[in-house]
Structure formats: C-alpha cells, structure tokens
C-alpha positions in Angstrom: -12.1 8.4 -22.2 -11.7 8.5 -18.3 -10.6 5.2 -16.2 -11.6 6.0 -12.9 -9.1 4.6 -10.2 -10.0 3.3 -6.3 -9.9 6.9 -4.4 -12.3 8.5 -6.8 -15.0 5.8 -6.8 -14.4 5.7 -3.0 -15.1 9.5 -2.7 -18.1 9.1 -5.0 -19.6 6.6 -2.4 -18.6 8.9 0.3 -19.6 12.5 -1.2 -22.4 11.7 -3.6 -22.8 15.4 -4.2 -19.1 16.1 -4.1 -16.8 17.7 -6.8 -15.9 14.3 -8.0 -19.7 13.4 -8.9 -20.1 17.3 -10.3 -17.5 16.6 -12.6 -18.9 13.3 -13.6 -22.4 14.8 -14.4 -20.5 17.1 -17.1 -19.0 14.1 -18.9 -20.6 11.5 -21.7 -21.1 8.2 -19.5 -20.1 6.4 -22.1 -16.5 8.1 -21.7 -16.5 6.8 -18.1 -15.3 3.6 -17.1 -12.9 1.5 -14.6 -10.8 -1.5 -14.7 -11.6 -4.9 -13.4 -8.1 -4.3 -10.8 -10.0 -1.1 -9.4 -13.3 -2.9 -9.2 -11.4 -5.8 -6.9 -9.9 -3.1 -4.8 -13.1 -1.6 -4.4 -15.0 -4.6 -3.3 -12.1 -5.4 -1.0 -12.5 -2.1 0.6 -16.4 -2.7 1.0 -16.2 -6.6 2.2 -13.2 -5.5 4.5 -15.5 -3.4 6.4 -18.8 -4.8 7.4 -19.9 -1.4 8.6 -19.2 0.8 5.5 -21.9 3.1 5.5 -21.9 3.7 1.7 -22.0 0.2 0.6 -25.4 0.5 -1.1 -24.1 3.5 -3.1 -20.6 1.6 -4.2 -22.8 -1.2 -5.1 -25.1 1.0 -7.3 -22.4 2.9 -8.8 -20.1 -0.1 -9.7 -23.4 -2.0 -11.1 -24.0 1.0 -13.6 -20.0 1.6 -14.4 -18.4 -0.1 -17.4 -15.9 -2.4 -16.1 -13.4 -3.5 -18.6 -11.4 -6.8 -18.3 -7.9 -7.0 -18.8 -7.2 -7.9 -22.5 -3.5 -9.1 -24.0 -2.5 -5.6 -24.8 -2.6 -4.8 -21.3 0.0 -7.4 -20.4 2.4 -6.1 -23.0 1.8 -2.3 -21.9 2.6 -3.6 -18.3 5.7 -5.8 -19.0 7.3 -2.6 -20.9 6.2 0.0 -18.7 7.1 -1.8 -15.9 10.3 -2.7 -17.0 11.2 0.3 -17.9 10.2 1.9 -14.4 11.8 -0.8 -12.4 15.5 0.0 -14.3 14.9 3.7 -13.2 13.9 2.8 -9.6 10.0 4.4 -10.2 8.0 1.1 -10.3 4.5 1.5 -8.5 2.9 -1.2 -6.5 1.7 -4.1 -8.5 -1.9 -3.0 -9.0 -1.2 0.4 -9.6 1.3 -0.8 -12.5 -1.6 -2.8 -13.8 -4.3 0.1 -13.5 -1.9 2.4 -15.2 -0.9 -0.2 -18.0 -4.6 -0.7 -18.6 -5.5 2.7 -19.0 -2.3 3.0 -21.4 -3.5 0.2 -23.7 -7.0 1.8 -24.2 -5.8 5.4 -24.6 -7.8 6.7 -21.3 -6.8 9.3 -18.7 -6.8 8.0 -15.2 -8.6 10.0 -12.8 -6.9 9.4 -9.4 -6.2 11.2 -6.3 -3.0 9.8 -6.4 -1.3 12.0 -9.3 1.9 12.3 -8.3 2.6 8.6 -8.1 0.9 7.9 -11.4 2.4 11.2 -13.0 5.5 9.3 -12.9 4.4 6.7 -15.5 5.7 7.2 -18.9 3.0 8.6 -21.2 0.1 8.1 -18.9 -2.5 10.9 -18.7 -3.4 11.7 -15.3 -6.3 14.2 -13.9 -6.9 14.5 -10.2 -10.4 15.4 -9.6 -10.4 15.6 -6.0 -8.1 19.0 -6.3 -10.4 22.0 -6.1 
C-alpha cells in the first residue's frame, strides 16, 4: 500500500504525464490512497491560490483517490512516535507527524518528495517518486 503525500499529489496536478504519473500507472489503483490530512493540505493549496492552473486536475484526482480518515489507531501511533522523536529532538511538524503516523498505522509506504525529513521516523517506509 502507498500513501501519497501532498507534494506527490501536487506534482501530479502540475505534471500529469510526469514520472509520478508513470509510476502510478504501474501500480494497482487499489494500493494507492492518501490521508485526510494530505487532502486538507492539498485543498488549502488550491483554495489559497485562486489562479491555480491545475485546479480541475487536482479536484478530479482527489475525487478518484481513496482518502482515509483518521482512526483511533493513528492517535496511538502518533503519540508513541511523536514522544520518541521529541525526546530525540527529531520531531516533524504536526501535520507531517500525523501523516507519518497514518502511514505507519496502516502499514503503508509513504510516497513523498521530502524523503530526508520522513526517513527520520522510526519504522516508516518511505519512497521518493520525485527522484529520477
């Protein structure tokens, strides 16, 4: 299973024939989803920029993408991982911590362009589809 991060969905909107789109085309659509946290970040980006040229593509992709809500298990994982990372001085921002916890709680690989930050999360599987 693959959980798409905000920058991956943004890349799809701006580069519908790019390498992220090519990678997605080789994966079973039932294995691709995202988090409600990511969807909220994407919608913030769309709504915060009225001249956003890729709005229709973004909306269409989000309508087809399975967006998972937060279940109680995410909260448990979040608390554990955030406490551990805070003690080590390596915690991420609140939204990124929630996205990481969501991916961990459903045993998904997080697909992100921010591999450096997310690779600090213990046990999180990370792939960067923006790298050639």
